[in-house]
C-alpha positions in Angstrom: 82.6 108.5 90.2 85.7 110.6 90.0 85.4 112.0 86.4 87.0 115.4 87.1 90.4 115.5 88.8 92.4 118.5 89.9 96.1 118.2 90.7 97.5 120.8 93.1 101.0 121.9 94.2 102.4 125.3 95.2 103.2 127.2 92.0 101.6 125.0 89.4 104.8 124.9 87.3 106.6 121.7 88.4 104.8 118.8 90.1 101.1 119.4 89.4 101.6 120.0 85.6 103.5 116.7 85.4 100.8 114.9 87.4 98.0 116.5 85.4 99.5 115.6 81.9 100.5 112.2 83.1 97.0 111.3 84.5 95.4 112.8 81.3 97.5 110.5 79.2 96.7 107.4 81.4 93.0 108.4 81.9 91.9 109.9 78.5 88.2 109.6 79.4 88.5 111.9 82.5 88.8 115.6 82.8 92.1 116.5 84.5 93.5 119.9 85.3 96.0 121.5 87.8 96.4 124.6 89.9 98.7 126.1 92.4 98.0 127.1 96.0 100.3 130.1 95.7 100.5 130.8 91.9 99.1 134.3 92.3 101.2 135.2 95.3 104.3 133.9 93.5 103.6 135.8 90.3 103.3 132.6 88.3 99.7 132.8 86.9 99.9 132.4 83.2 103.5 131.2 83.3 104.6 128.0 81.5 105.9 124.9 83.3 109.4 125.0 84.7 112.1 124.4 82.0 113.5 121.3 83.8 110.0 119.9 84.4 109.3 120.3 80.6 112.6 118.5 79.8 112.1 115.6 82.3 108.5 115.1 81.1 109.5 115.2 77.5 111.9 112.3 78.1 108.9 110.3 79.1 106.7 111.4 76.1 104.7 113.9 78.1 104.5 117.4 76.5 104.1 120.2 79.0 104.8 123.0 76.5 101.1 124.1 76.4 100.8 124.4 80.2 99.9 127.7 81.8 99.9 128.1 85.6 96.6 129.0 87.3 95.7 129.9 90.9 93.6 127.5 93.0 90.3 129.1 93.8 87.1 128.0 95.7 85.3 128.2 92.3 87.8 125.8 90.7 87.5 123.4 93.6 83.8 123.2 93.1 84.2 122.0 89.5 86.2 118.8 90.5 85.3 115.5 92.1 88.7 114.7 93.4 91.6 117.0 94.3 95.1 115.5 94.6 97.7 117.5 96.5 101.5 116.9 96.6 102.1 117.4 100.3 100.2 117.0 103.6 100.5 120.8 104.2 98.7 121.5 100.9 95.5 120.0 102.4 95.5 122.8 105.0 96.3 125.5 102.5 93.5 124.2 100.2 91.1 124.2 103.1 91.9 127.8 103.8 91.1 128.7 100.2 88.1 126.4 99.9 86.9 124.9 103.2 84.1 123.0 101.4 86.6 121.1 99.3 88.4 119.4 102.3 86.4 116.2 101.9 87.5 115.6 98.3 91.2 116.4 98.8 93.7 113.5 99.1 97.4 113.1 98.7 98.7 112.4 95.2 101.2 110.0 96.9 98.4 108.4 99.0 99.0 104.8 97.7 102.8 104.8 97.7 105.0 104.5 100.8 106.2 108.1 100.6 103.1 110.2 101.0 104.7 113.6 100.2 106.2 114.4 96.8 109.0 116.9 97.4 109.1 120.2 95.5 112.0 120.2 92.9 111.6 123.9 92.1 115.1 125.6 91.9 116.8 122.3 92.7 119.0 119.9 90.8 118.0 117.8 87.8 118.1 114.8 90.2 115.4 116.4 92.3 113.2 116.7 89.2 113.9 113.1 88.2 113.0 111.9 91.8 109.8 113.9 91.8 108.9 112.6 88.4 109.4 109.0 89.6 107.2 109.5 92.6 104.5 111.2 90.5 104.6 108.3 88.0 104.4 105.6 90.8 101.5 107.5 92.4 99.7 108.1 89.1 99.8 104.4 88.3 98.4 103.6 91.7 95.6 106.1 91.2 94.7 104.7 87.8 94.4 101.3 89.4 92.0 102.7 92.1 89.9 104.8 89.7 
């Protein structure tokens, strides 16, 4: 049913790449990608994942070194069956970019008690570790549902 999954955050350099690569590892038979709501506005298109995100992911055997940030577009949304966003506000932002995609957007943290996964960008290593833990818990729940 959900064979193509898109993971979305703001800049596509911290949370969504971790979620993308983690789900790709857990669901090798699915097509998984990620994008950012404000990658273009933030000047991040084509940029690699955040250095701390790369380090934290590497400690869990996830390699983000090939990641390149991309902007979320209406065309990109059309390609995917399920779009997982990191925060409730991202659903509204996604809807303004691609109104037709609203019905296939859900929270990455939907199945864990904490629905939003906070942005660790420009924060402490602990913030990245916390975000990683929430993403991992959420990914495991999604794998169970998919």
